[in-house]
C-alpha positions in Angstrom: 45.5 -30.5 81.6 49.1 -31.0 82.7 47.9 -32.3 86.0 45.6 -34.8 84.3 48.5 -35.9 82.1 50.7 -36.6 85.2 48.2 -38.1 87.6 47.4 -41.3 85.6 51.2 -42.0 85.4 51.4 -41.7 89.2 48.4 -43.9 89.8 49.9 -46.5 87.5 53.1 -46.4 89.4 51.4 -46.8 92.7 49.4 -49.8 91.4 52.5 -51.4 90.0 54.4 -50.9 93.3 51.5 -52.5 95.2 51.6 -55.5 92.9 55.3 -55.6 93.2 55.2 -55.7 97.0 52.4 -58.4 96.9 54.5 -60.7 94.7 57.5 -60.1 96.9 55.4 -61.0 100.0 54.6 -64.4 98.5 57.5 -66.0 100.3 57.6 -68.9 102.8 56.5 -67.8 106.3 60.0 -68.2 107.6 61.4 -65.6 105.2 61.1 -61.9 106.0 62.2 -59.1 103.8 62.5 -55.3 104.4 64.3 -52.3 103.1 68.0 -52.2 103.6 68.7 -49.8 106.4 70.0 -46.6 104.8 70.6 -43.9 107.4 70.2 -40.4 106.2 71.7 -37.4 108.1 70.8 -34.6 105.8 67.5 -34.2 107.8 69.8 -32.9 110.7 69.3 -36.1 112.6 70.1 -39.7 111.7 66.9 -41.3 110.3 66.2 -44.4 108.2 65.5 -43.4 104.6 62.4 -45.7 104.4 60.6 -43.6 107.1 61.3 -40.2 105.7 58.5 -37.9 104.3 60.9 -36.3 101.8 62.2 -37.3 98.4 65.7 -38.3 99.2 68.6 -39.8 97.2 71.9 -41.3 98.4 75.0 -41.6 96.2 77.3 -44.1 97.9 80.9 -45.3 97.6 80.1 -47.8 94.9 79.1 -45.0 92.5 81.7 -42.4 93.7 84.5 -45.0 93.3 83.8 -45.5 89.6 86.7 -44.1 87.5 85.9 -40.5 86.5 87.8 -37.3 85.8 86.4 -35.7 89.1 86.1 -32.2 87.7 82.3 -31.8 87.6 79.4 -32.8 89.8 77.6 -33.8 86.6 79.7 -37.0 86.7 78.2 -38.0 90.0 74.7 -36.5 90.1 73.3 -37.5 86.7 72.0 -40.6 88.4 69.7 -38.6 90.6 66.3 -37.5 89.2 65.0 -34.0 89.7 68.5 -32.4 90.0 70.0 -30.8 86.9 73.7 -30.2 86.7 74.7 -28.0 83.7 78.3 -28.7 83.0 79.6 -25.4 81.6 82.8 -27.0 80.4 85.1 -24.3 81.8 86.6 -24.2 85.2 85.9 -20.5 85.6 82.1 -20.7 85.6 81.7 -24.1 87.3 78.6 -26.2 87.4 75.1 -24.8 87.6 72.8 -26.9 89.8 69.0 -26.7 90.0 66.5 -28.9 91.8 63.0 -28.9 90.5 63.7 -25.7 88.6 65.0 -23.8 91.6 68.6 -22.5 91.1 68.6 -22.3 87.3 68.9 -18.5 87.4 72.4 -18.6 88.9 75.0 -16.8 86.7 77.7 -18.5 88.7 77.9 -20.5 91.9 74.9 -22.5 93.2 71.5 -21.0 94.3 68.5 -22.6 95.8 70.4 -25.4 97.5 71.9 -25.6 101.0 75.2 -27.3 100.5 76.9 -28.9 103.6 80.3 -30.5 103.7 81.0 -32.8 106.7 78.3 -31.0 108.7 79.7 -27.5 107.9 77.8 -25.2 105.4 79.5 -24.2 102.2 76.4 -21.9 101.6 76.9 -18.4 103.0 74.3 -16.3 104.8 72.8 -14.8 101.6 72.1 -18.3 100.2 74.9 -18.5 97.6 77.3 -21.4 97.4 80.8 -21.6 95.8 81.9 -25.2 95.2 85.6 -24.3 94.8 86.5 -25.9 98.1 84.9 -29.2 97.1 87.4 -31.9 96.0 85.4 -34.4 94.1 88.2 -37.0 94.3 87.8 -37.2 98.1 84.0 -37.4 98.4 82.8 -40.6 100.0 79.0 -40.0 100.2 76.3 -37.6 99.0 72.8 -37.2 100.4 70.3 -35.1 98.5 66.9 -33.8 99.8 64.8 -32.8 96.8 62.2 -30.2 97.4 61.8 -27.3 99.7 63.8 -27.7 102.9 63.5 -24.2 104.5 61.8 -25.7 107.6 65.1 -27.2 108.5 67.7 -25.1 106.7 66.2 -21.7 106.0 67.4 -20.3 102.7 67.0 -23.7 100.9 64.0 -23.5 98.5 65.3 -26.3 96.2 66.7 -28.8 98.8 69.8 -29.9 100.5 73.1 -31.3 99.2 75.0 -33.0 102.1 78.5 -34.2 101.2 80.7 -36.4 103.3 84.5 -36.8 102.8 85.7 -40.4 102.4 86.3 -41.6 106.0 89.8 -42.2 107.3 91.2 -45.7 107.0 91.0 -48.0 109.9 94.8 -48.3 109.9 97.8 -46.3 111.0 98.5 -45.0 107.5 96.8 -45.3 104.1 98.4 -43.8 101.1 96.4 -43.1 97.9 97.9 -41.2 94.9 96.0 -40.7 91.7 97.0 -39.3 88.2 94.7 -38.5 85.3 95.4 -37.0 81.9 92.9 -36.3 79.2 91.9 -34.4 76.1 92.2 -30.6 75.9 95.2 -30.6 78.2 93.5 -31.9 81.2 95.8 -33.0 84.1 94.6 -34.0 87.5 97.0 -34.9 90.3 95.7 -36.1 93.7 97.2 -37.5 96.9 95.2 -38.6 99.9 96.7 -39.8 103.2 94.5 -41.1 106.0 94.6 -43.2 109.1 94.4 -43.3 112.9 96.7 -42.3 115.7 95.6 -43.2 119.3 92.3 -41.2 119.7 92.6 -39.4 116.4 91.4 -40.3 112.9 92.5 -38.1 110.0 92.1 -37.7 106.2 94.2 -35.2 104.3 94.1 -34.7 100.6 95.8 -32.3 98.1 95.0 -32.0 94.4 95.8 -29.9 91.4 93.7 -29.6 88.2 95.0 -27.9 85.0 93.3 -27.7 81.6 93.6 -25.8 78.3 89.8 -26.2 77.9 87.7 -27.4 75.0 87.2 -23.8 73.7 89.5 -20.9 73.0 90.3 -18.7 76.0 89.4 -21.5 78.5 92.7 -22.1 80.3 92.5 -22.9 83.9 94.5 -24.0 86.9 93.5 -24.7 90.5 94.7 -26.5 93.5 93.4 -27.4 96.9 93.9 -28.9 100.3 91.2 -30.8 102.3 91.8 -31.9 105.9 89.5 -33.7 108.2 90.4 -34.8 111.7 88.2 -36.6 114.3 89.2 -36.9 117.9 87.3 -39.1 120.4 86.9 -37.5 123.9 85.8 -40.1 126.3 83.1 -42.6 125.3 80.4 -40.1 124.4 82.0 -37.2 122.6 83.8 -36.6 119.3 85.4 -33.4 118.1 86.0 -32.9 114.4 88.2 -30.3 112.7 87.7 -29.4 109.0 90.0 -27.2 106.8 89.5 -26.6 103.1 91.8 -24.3 101.0 91.4 -23.5 97.4 93.7 -21.4 95.1 92.9 -20.7 91.5 95.6 -18.5 90.1 93.8 -18.2 86.7 90.5 -19.4 85.3 89.7 -18.0 81.8 86.1 -17.6 80.7 85.2 -18.1 77.0 81.7 -16.9 77.6 78.6 -17.8 75.5 77.9 -17.8 71.7 74.8 -17.3 69.5 73.2 -20.3 67.9 74.9 -20.1 64.5 78.4 -19.8 65.9 77.8 -22.5 68.6 76.7 -24.9 65.9 79.5 -24.2 63.4 82.4 -23.0 65.5 81.9 -24.3 69.0 85.5 -24.1 70.0 85.7 -20.3 69.5 85.4 -17.4 71.9 84.1 -13.9 70.9 86.9 -11.4 70.2 85.3 -8.9 72.6 85.6 -11.5 75.4 89.2 -12.1 74.6 90.0 -8.4 74.4 88.4 -7.8 77.8 90.5 -10.6 79.4 87.4 -12.4 80.8 88.8 -14.5 83.7 89.0 -14.8 87.4 91.4 -15.7 90.2 90.1 -17.0 93.5 91.5 -17.8 96.9 89.1 -19.3 99.4 89.7 -20.9 102.8 87.1 -22.4 105.1 87.6 -24.0 108.5 85.3 -25.3 111.2 85.0 -27.3 114.4 82.2 -29.7 115.2 81.5 -31.2 118.6 79.1 -34.1 118.9 78.0 -35.4 122.2 75.8 -38.5 122.8 73.7 -38.0 125.9 72.2 -41.5 125.4 71.5 -44.1 122.8 69.3 -41.7 120.7 69.9 -38.4 122.4 72.6 -36.4 120.6 73.8 -32.8 120.6 76.0 -31.1 118.0 77.7 -27.7 118.0 79.3 -26.3 114.9 81.5 -23.1 114.6 82.9 -22.2 111.2 84.4 -19.4 109.1 85.1 -18.6 105.4 87.5 -16.2 103.7 87.2 -15.6 99.9 89.1 -13.2 97.7 88.1 -12.7 94.1 89.4 -10.7 91.1 87.1 -11.1 88.2 87.4 -9.2 84.9 84.2 -9.7 82.8 83.1 -7.9 79.7 82.3 -4.4 80.7 83.7 -4.3 84.2 86.2 -5.7 86.7 84.9 -7.0 90.0 87.0 -7.3 93.2 85.4 -9.0 96.2 86.7 -9.7 99.6 84.4 -11.8 101.7 84.4 -12.9 105.3 81.6 -15.1 106.5 80.8 -17.6 109.2 78.3 -19.0 111.6 77.3 -21.0 114.6 74.9 -24.0 114.6 73.4 -26.0 117.5 71.2 -29.1 117.1 69.7 -31.4 119.7 67.9 -34.6 118.6 66.4 -37.3 120.7 63.3 -39.3 121.7 60.6 -38.6 124.2 58.7 -41.9 124.5 57.6 -42.6 120.9 58.1 -39.0 119.7 61.3 -38.1 118.0 62.4 -34.5 118.0 65.1 -32.3 116.4 65.5 -28.7 117.5 68.2 -26.1 117.0 69.3 -22.7 115.9 71.5 -21.3 113.2 73.2 -17.9 113.3 75.1 -16.7 110.2 76.9 -13.6 109.1 78.6 -12.3 106.0 80.6 -9.2 105.1 81.6 -8.3 101.6 83.8 -5.5 100.4 82.8 -5.0 96.7 84.8 -2.8 94.4 84.0 -2.5 90.7 85.8 -0.7 87.8 85.3 -0.1 84.2 87.2 -2.8 82.2 89.5 -1.1 79.6 90.7 -4.5 78.4 94.1 -5.9 77.5 96.7 -3.9 75.7 96.5 -4.5 71.9 99.7 -6.5 71.8 98.5 -8.9 74.6 95.2 -9.9 73.0 95.1 -13.6 72.3 98.6 -14.1 73.8 97.7 -14.7 77.5 97.2 -18.2 78.9 98.1 -17.9 82.6 98.1 -15.7 85.7 100.0 -12.9 83.9 96.7 -11.7 82.5 95.8 -10.0 85.8 98.9 -7.9 85.6 98.0 -6.7 82.1 94.3 -6.0 82.5 93.7 -2.2 82.4 91.5 -0.7 85.1 89.2 2.1 84.1 87.3 4.5 86.3 85.8 3.2 89.6 82.1 2.4 89.4 81.3 0.9 92.8 82.8 0.9 96.3 80.6 -0.5 99.0 80.5 -2.8 102.0 77.7 -5.3 102.2 76.7 -7.2 105.3 74.2 -10.0 105.9 73.1 -11.4 109.3 70.6 -14.1 109.9 69.2 -16.2 112.7 66.9 -19.1 112.4 65.5 -21.3 115.2 63.7 -24.5 114.1 61.9 -27.5 115.5 61.0 -30.9 113.9 58.8 -33.6 115.3 58.3 -37.2 114.1 55.2 -38.9 115.6 54.5 -42.5 114.9 50.7 -42.7 114.8 50.6 -46.5 114.7 52.7 -49.3 113.1 52.0 -48.1 109.6 51.7 -44.3 109.8 54.3 -41.6 110.8 53.5 -37.9 111.0 56.3 -35.3 110.5 55.9 -31.6 111.4 58.6 -29.0 111.2 58.8 -25.2 111.4 61.4 -22.5 111.3 61.5 -18.8 111.5 64.3 -16.9 109.8 65.2 -13.2 110.2 67.6 -11.5 107.8 69.2 -8.1 107.8 71.0 -7.1 104.6 72.8 -3.7 104.6 74.8 -1.8 101.9 77.2 0.9 103.0 77.9 3.0 99.9 81.5 4.4 100.1 81.6 5.8 96.5 79.8 9.0 97.1 80.5 10.9 93.9 77.0 9.9 92.6 75.3 10.3 96.0 74.8 8.0 99.0 73.0 4.8 98.0 73.4 3.1 101.4 70.4 1.2 102.6 69.1 -1.7 104.8 66.7 -4.5 103.9 65.1 -6.6 106.7 63.4 -9.8 105.8 61.5 -12.3 107.9 60.0 -15.7 106.9 58.1 -18.5 108.7 58.6 -21.9 107.0 56.2 -24.8 108.0 56.4 -28.4 106.8 54.0 -31.3 107.3 54.4 -34.8 105.9 53.2 -38.3 106.4 54.8 -41.7 105.8 52.7 -44.9 105.2 54.3 -48.3 105.3 51.7 -51.0 104.5 54.4 -53.5 103.9 58.1 -53.7 104.8 58.9 -53.5 101.1 56.7 -50.5 100.3 56.6 -46.9 101.7 54.5 -44.1 100.5 54.8 -40.4 101.6 53.2 -37.0 101.0 54.2 -33.6 102.2 53.2 -29.9 102.0 55.7 -27.1 102.7 56.6 -23.5 102.1 60.1 -22.2 101.3 61.9 -19.0 100.4 65.1 -17.7 98.8 66.5 -14.3 99.5 68.3 -12.4 96.8 72.1 -12.7 97.2 74.3 -9.7 97.7 75.5 -10.0 94.1 71.9 -10.0 92.8 70.9 -7.1 95.0 74.0 -5.0 94.1 73.8 -5.5 90.3 71.4 -2.8 89.4 70.3 -2.0 85.8 69.9 1.7 86.8 73.7 1.8 87.5 73.3 3.0 91.1 75.0 1.7 94.1 73.4 0.1 97.2 70.9 -2.7 97.0 68.1 -2.9 94.4 64.9 -1.9 96.4 62.6 -3.5 93.9 64.1 -7.0 94.2 62.1 -9.3 96.6 62.6 -12.8 98.0 61.3 -15.8 96.0 58.6 -17.7 97.9 57.5 -21.2 97.2 54.5 -23.5 98.2 55.1 -27.1 97.5 52.9 -30.3 97.5 54.5 -33.7 96.9 53.7 -37.4 96.9 55.9 -40.3 96.4 56.8 -43.9 97.1 59.8 -46.2 97.6 59.7 -49.9 96.8 62.0 -52.9 96.7 61.6 -56.4 95.4 64.1 -58.8 97.0 63.8 -61.7 94.6 64.0 -59.6 91.5 66.8 -57.5 93.1 65.1 -54.2 92.0 64.5 -51.1 94.0 63.1 -47.7 93.0 61.3 -44.6 94.0 59.0 -42.2 92.3 57.8 -38.7 93.3 55.3 -36.2 91.8 55.2 -32.6 92.9 53.9 -29.1 92.3 55.6 -25.9 93.3 53.8 -22.6 93.2 56.4 -19.8 93.1 55.7 -16.2 93.8 58.3 -13.5 92.8 60.6 -16.0 91.1 64.1 -14.4 90.7 65.2 -14.4 87.0 68.3 -13.0 85.4 68.4 -10.7 82.3 71.0 -8.7 80.4 70.9 -5.4 78.6 69.8 -5.5 74.9 72.0 -2.5 74.1 75.4 -3.5 75.5 77.9 -6.1 74.6 78.9 -6.4 78.2 77.8 -9.4 80.2 76.5 -7.6 83.3 73.6 -9.7 84.6 70.7 -8.1 86.5 67.7 -9.7 88.2 64.0 -9.1 88.4 61.0 -10.9 90.0 58.5 -12.8 87.9 54.9 -12.5 89.2 54.0 -16.2 89.6 55.3 -19.5 88.1 54.2 -23.1 88.5 56.6 -26.0 88.5 55.2 -29.5 88.1 57.2 -32.7 87.7 57.7 -36.4 88.0 60.9 -38.1 89.1 61.7 -41.8 88.8 64.8 -43.7 89.9 65.3 -47.5 89.5 68.2 -49.8 90.4 68.4 -53.4 89.2 71.0 -56.1 90.0 70.3 -58.9 87.5 73.5 -60.8 88.6 76.5 -60.4 90.9 78.4 -59.0 87.9 75.9 -56.5 86.5 74.0 -53.5 87.9 71.7 -51.1 86.0 70.6 -47.7 87.1 67.9 -45.5 85.6 66.9 -41.9 86.3 64.0 -40.1 84.5 62.9 -36.5 85.1 59.7 -34.9 83.7 59.4 -31.2 84.2 56.7 -28.7 83.2 57.7 -25.3 84.5 55.5 -22.4 83.3 54.8 -18.8 84.1 51.4 -18.1 85.5 51.5 -14.3 85.6 54.6 -12.4 84.4 54.6 -9.1 82.5 57.8 -7.9 80.8 57.8 -4.7 78.8 54.0 -4.7 78.8 53.9 -8.3 77.4 52.1 -10.9 79.4 54.1 -14.2 79.4 51.6 -16.4 81.1 51.7 -20.1 80.0 55.2 -19.7 78.5 58.0 -22.0 79.7 60.6 -21.0 82.3 63.8 -21.0 80.4 66.8 -23.2 80.9 65.1 -26.4 81.9 64.4 -29.4 79.6 61.0 -31.1 80.0 62.6 -34.6 79.7 65.9 -35.9 80.9 66.7 -39.6 81.0 69.9 -41.2 82.2 70.8 -44.9 82.3 74.0 -46.6 83.5 75.1 -50.2 83.0 78.1 -51.4 85.0 79.5 -54.9 84.6 82.4 -56.8 86.2 83.1 -59.6 83.7 86.1 -60.7 85.8 86.9 -59.8 89.4 89.6 -57.3 88.5 87.9 -55.8 85.3 85.3 -53.1 85.3 83.3 -51.9 82.2 80.7 -49.1 82.3 78.4 -47.4 79.8 76.3 -44.4 80.4 73.4 -43.1 78.2 71.8 -39.7 78.6 69.0 -38.1 76.5 67.9 -34.5 77.1 65.1 -32.8 75.2 64.9 -29.3 73.7 64.3 -26.3 75.9 63.8 -22.5 75.6 66.6 -20.1 76.5 64.6 -16.9 77.2 61.4 -15.8 78.9 59.6 -15.0 75.6 60.2 -18.6 74.3 61.2 -17.1 71.1 62.0 -13.7 69.5 61.2 -10.7 71.7 58.8 -8.1 70.4 60.3 -6.2 67.5 62.9 -8.9 66.7 63.0 -10.6 63.3 65.3 -13.4 64.5 64.3 -17.0 63.9 62.6 -18.9 66.7 65.4 -21.6 66.5 67.9 -19.0 67.8 66.0 -19.2 71.1 65.9 -23.0 71.6 68.7 -25.1 73.0 68.5 -28.4 71.0 68.2 -31.7 72.7 70.9 -34.4 72.5 71.8 -38.0 73.2 75.1 -38.8 74.7 77.1 -42.0 75.4 80.0 -42.3 77.8 82.2 -45.4 78.2 84.6 -46.4 81.0 87.0 -49.3 81.5 89.1 -50.2 84.5 91.4 -52.8 85.9 92.4 -53.4 89.6 95.0 -55.6 91.1 96.7 -55.5 94.6 95.7 -51.9 95.3 96.6 -50.7 91.8 94.0 -49.4 89.3 94.4 -48.4 85.7 91.4 -46.9 84.0 90.3 -45.1 80.8 87.1 -43.3 79.7 85.6 -41.9 76.6 83.0 -39.2 77.2 80.6 -38.2 74.4 81.8 -41.2 72.5 79.6 -40.5 69.5 81.0 -36.9 69.3 77.6 -35.2 69.5 77.5 -31.5 69.0 75.4 -29.9 71.8 75.4 -27.1 74.3 75.9 -28.3 77.9 74.4 -25.1 79.4 72.9 -21.7 78.5 72.8 -18.2 79.8 69.1 -17.4 80.4 67.9 -14.2 78.8 71.3 -13.1 77.3 69.9 -10.3 75.3 72.6 -8.6 73.2 73.4 -10.7 70.0 71.3 -13.7 71.3 74.4 -15.2 73.0 72.7 -17.9 75.0 74.8 -21.0 74.3 77.8 -22.5 76.1 79.0 -25.4 73.9 79.9 -28.7 75.5 83.1 -30.7 74.7 83.1 -33.2 71.8 84.6 -36.6 72.1 86.9 -36.6 75.2 89.4 -39.2 76.2 91.0 -39.6 79.6 93.3 -42.2 81.1 94.6 -42.6 84.6 96.1 -44.7 87.3 95.9 -44.9 91.1 97.2 -46.8 94.1 95.4 -47.3 97.4 97.3 -49.2 100.0 98.1 -49.6 103.7 101.6 -48.6 104.6 101.3 -49.2 108.3 98.6 -51.2 110.2 
């Protein structure tokens, strides 16, 4: 029934696009129109977007340059259909990203997406991504592949997020400081310097963000350095150096609330969370070198070597986690053309080593409870008995090959395949409760086949079929509900089969362009989080659901009715259901996968009434969704069904800016109507039904910046 409800919509869109292209084609013979040439590199080789067999979105400099606080990816990616960014409104937890429902399980960090910054992965070998190193104020371009991408990237069931730093200025020295202040003690300082010196081009940025947070116990401070240097070597080669450093001396976590408290006292934090000193401090450094060599016009090789170091101290309710991580990898890609066939081939080798120590959390001394608001909290937290001491290692290798074959002037066939081999090992060094050491070996073959049909230069249709997988992360494997060390032997990888169809169209006279895609994902052993029903601690464990099915439709439109106005629309329809899933002897088939709204609509109107004035208004409407697997009270509970539903909301944001001679002054009002809603939830938070993470109310920010050339 759901398929029948979606297919007529898709057929209607195809018919409308064909009519659209036919009217656009009714031009004088001397006039020819085609797609603007948008080159996409996220496919691991440069290709025109119009010829791809993927659903792809590109967020360019015009959107990224709009005045924003630059503290959450939600500000940037709301315009992209199919990708959900849950802004958790505290710096400790960060954003939760999911694409087509994959990744929603993440308790922290990003899962289900391969995230690449300037060609170097932020995603570690076990498939987890920490976005600490990402400075949103320096981003110049984002490419998003929506849908399974394991045939190119391995552990990337949801897709790919490829981020590029703003490129260096074509001048000897460009200087760009920026200051922003806002509600709830938000302060963001940023300085970027870029330019060129002989054969070198460089971009260096530093930033600091500090906030008291919308809620109690939500203080945070972090700072970072981002440096990118390109050096030309002869006419055919370029060497790039990337360095990112992140230091967060304190990030307090206010945690989640039940429905009644979230509705009536959204700024509060539970007393147990405050007594336990829930917070984290993080240091992370990543560096890499990339060598690109052009053998010919379309024959290019790229070699990448990178490394990551991360140190974390993380008191949470119930325990204290200390993690020291070293990780890195080597990547090689060769792309080119043999007659009409285009190929991309390569290999990725990655490694990761974690030293994980866990202790019982005895909380803060009584006199310090509610009095701490900075890094002193880590000197006052009381460590209890040791609970875990183990070394965890991950090694993976994945060769891949992708071929694009033009069958004729209208049809292109794309075929890709990759084989990944993983070795995950846990060395238990806390032997008082026995030796729980163990090794898991996983292997996966990921094929992809797609076609692109271009009956007209203004219209492109595509379809694809693919498989994908996601391994459990070391964190998911080591968090065992039975309290033992080592890795959970019952936790298996998540496997996906995907079918998708879509189109891209553009009308040159009406100045409208858009794309639509429809898909179905069949997921086996979906990884889902859960918490204990008998403990107030927030230890999150994981289990596999039998089978689930994700179906959806994604629509994006951009219109430019005049030189002073542009309008953008993104709509996402999602129907994510369990097909076979038994929990505590209860069959949950046909129930909705929690944490994902069935409808999400975003619209943005930007206008430039005068050359130096900018005005923007954003509208977002999100529907209700369930917060637990049962879609209501679990068996034996007398709680109301409303306690297990996150209510929908409508939100309006407004922005205003003025530019003159390199100077810019701007202001914004987020959630202008002061709607009370929850920006994210904790799926399956059992004890006390504490699912909800309240979003900020009406929020004001103002700022100024200067961007100028100091030396030509």
